[in-house]
C-alpha positions as YAML, in Angstrom:
chain: A
units: angstrom
residues:
- id: 1
  name: MET
  ca: [109.38, 104.43, 82.23]
- id: 2
  name: VAL
  ca: [105.98, 103.70, 83.66]
- id: 3
  name: PRO
  ca: [105.76, 99.63, 84.27]
- id: 4
  name: THR
  ca: [103.15, 97.74, 81.84]
- id: 5
  name: THR
  ca: [103.98, 94.55, 83.57]
- id: 6
  name: LYS
  ca: [104.82, 93.15, 87.02]
- id: 7
  name: LYS
  ca: [108.09, 92.68, 85.56]
- id: 8
  name: GLN
  ca: [108.63, 95.88, 84.73]
- id: 9
  name: LEU
  ca: [107.68, 96.49, 87.76]
- id: 10
  name: ARG
  ca: [109.46, 94.15, 89.73]
- id: 11
  name: LYS
  ca: [112.65, 95.59, 88.16]
- id: 12
  name: LEU
  ca: [111.84, 99.01, 88.65]
- id: 13
  name: VAL
  ca: [110.86, 98.48, 92.28]
- id: 14
  name: SER
  ca: [114.31, 96.03, 92.68]
- id: 15
  name: ASP
  ca: [116.24, 99.24, 90.79]
- id: 16
  name: THR
  ca: [115.46, 101.69, 93.14]
- id: 17
  name: THR
  ca: [115.79, 99.51, 95.89]
- id: 18
  name: VAL
  ca: [119.37, 99.09, 95.17]
- id: 19
  name: ASP
  ca: [120.09, 102.36, 94.44]
- id: 20
  name: MET
  ca: [118.54, 104.14, 98.05]
- id: 21
  name: TYR
  ca: [120.27, 101.49, 100.10]
- id: 22
  name: GLU
  ca: [123.41, 102.49, 98.83]
- id: 23
  name: GLU
  ca: [122.62, 106.08, 98.56]
- id: 24
  name: LEU
  ca: [121.44, 105.66, 102.55]
- id: 25
  name: THR
  ca: [124.22, 103.36, 103.82]
- id: 26
  name: PRO
  ca: [127.16, 105.98, 104.42]
- id: 27
  name: GLU
  ca: [124.50, 107.64, 106.87]
- id: 28
  name: LEU
  ca: [124.05, 104.77, 108.45]
- id: 29
  name: ILE
  ca: [128.09, 103.66, 108.91]
- id: 30
  name: ARG
  ca: [128.71, 107.37, 109.86]
- id: 31
  name: LEU
  ca: [125.82, 106.67, 113.14]
- id: 32
  name: ILE
  ca: [127.22, 103.44, 114.18]
- id: 33
  name: ASN
  ca: [130.59, 104.93, 114.45]
- id: 34
  name: GLU
  ca: [129.49, 107.85, 116.24]
- id: 35
  name: THR
  ca: [127.77, 105.13, 118.49]
- id: 36
  name: LYS
  ca: [130.37, 102.87, 119.13]
- id: 37
  name: LYS
  ca: [132.89, 105.83, 119.50]
- id: 38
  name: ASN
  ca: [130.45, 107.27, 122.35]
- id: 39
  name: GLU
  ca: [131.94, 106.60, 125.43]
- id: 40
  name: SER
  ca: [129.21, 108.06, 127.86]
- id: 41
  name: LEU
  ca: [127.19, 104.98, 126.44]
- id: 42
  name: THR
  ca: [127.10, 101.14, 128.20]
- id: 43
  name: GLU
  ca: [128.01, 98.43, 125.75]
- id: 44
  name: VAL
  ca: [124.21, 97.54, 125.82]
- id: 45
  name: GLN
  ca: [123.51, 100.85, 125.30]
- id: 46
  name: LYS
  ca: [125.57, 100.95, 122.27]
- id: 47
  name: GLN
  ca: [123.85, 97.59, 121.20]
- id: 48
  name: ASP
  ca: [120.84, 99.63, 121.42]
- id: 49
  name: GLU
  ca: [121.29, 102.87, 119.42]
- id: 50
  name: ILE
  ca: [123.03, 100.70, 116.38]
- id: 51
  name: LEU
  ca: [119.36, 98.62, 116.48]
- id: 52
  name: LEU
  ca: [117.19, 101.76, 116.54]
- id: 53
  name: HIS
  ca: [120.11, 102.83, 113.83]
- id: 54
  name: MET
  ca: [119.26, 100.23, 111.36]
- id: 55
  name: VAL
  ca: [115.30, 100.17, 111.84]
- id: 56
  name: GLY
  ca: [115.55, 103.83, 110.96]
- id: 57
  name: TYR
  ca: [117.41, 103.51, 108.24]
- id: 58
  name: VAL
  ca: [115.51, 100.42, 106.82]
- id: 59
  name: LYS
  ca: [112.24, 102.63, 107.57]
- id: 60
  name: SER
  ca: [113.87, 105.63, 105.78]
- id: 61
  name: CYS
  ca: [115.11, 103.28, 102.25]
- id: 62
  name: THR
  ca: [111.64, 102.33, 102.49]
- id: 63
  name: ASN
  ca: [110.05, 105.26, 102.64]
- id: 64
  name: GLU
  ca: [112.08, 106.34, 99.79]
- id: 65
  name: ILE
  ca: [111.72, 103.28, 97.42]
- id: 66
  name: ILE
  ca: [108.03, 104.09, 97.78]
- id: 67
  name: ILE
  ca: [108.39, 107.67, 96.65]
- id: 68
  name: GLU
  ca: [110.53, 106.63, 93.71]
- id: 69
  name: VAL
  ca: [108.51, 104.39, 92.42]
- id: 70
  name: LEU
  ca: [105.44, 106.05, 92.81]
- id: 71
  name: SER
  ca: [107.05, 109.22, 91.08]
- id: 72
  name: GLU
  ca: [108.42, 107.42, 88.49]
- id: 73
  name: ILE
  ca: [104.93, 106.18, 87.64]
- id: 74
  name: LEU
  ca: [103.03, 108.80, 87.74]
- id: 75
  name: GLY
  ca: [105.10, 111.53, 86.17]
- id: 76
  name: LEU
  ca: [106.02, 113.72, 89.60]
- id: 77
  name: ARG
  ca: [109.35, 115.83, 89.40]
- id: 78
  name: ASP
  ca: [110.74, 117.40, 92.58]
...
């Protein structure tokens, strides 16, 4: 669907955002769990690693949202 109004574009972006966050969440949870179980890290280091995982997650989601929305609008295929 190529949006023709801001309302349609907003819906496309919102729907894509939900899809991307849901799709990438299991990977974030896996990384967080691995970090929590890593006995070679101090608690402060674990928190730092988890923060980095979260930042990477948001960046990855944002990139995928932009790619998916632009692909939809431009009619691009894999």
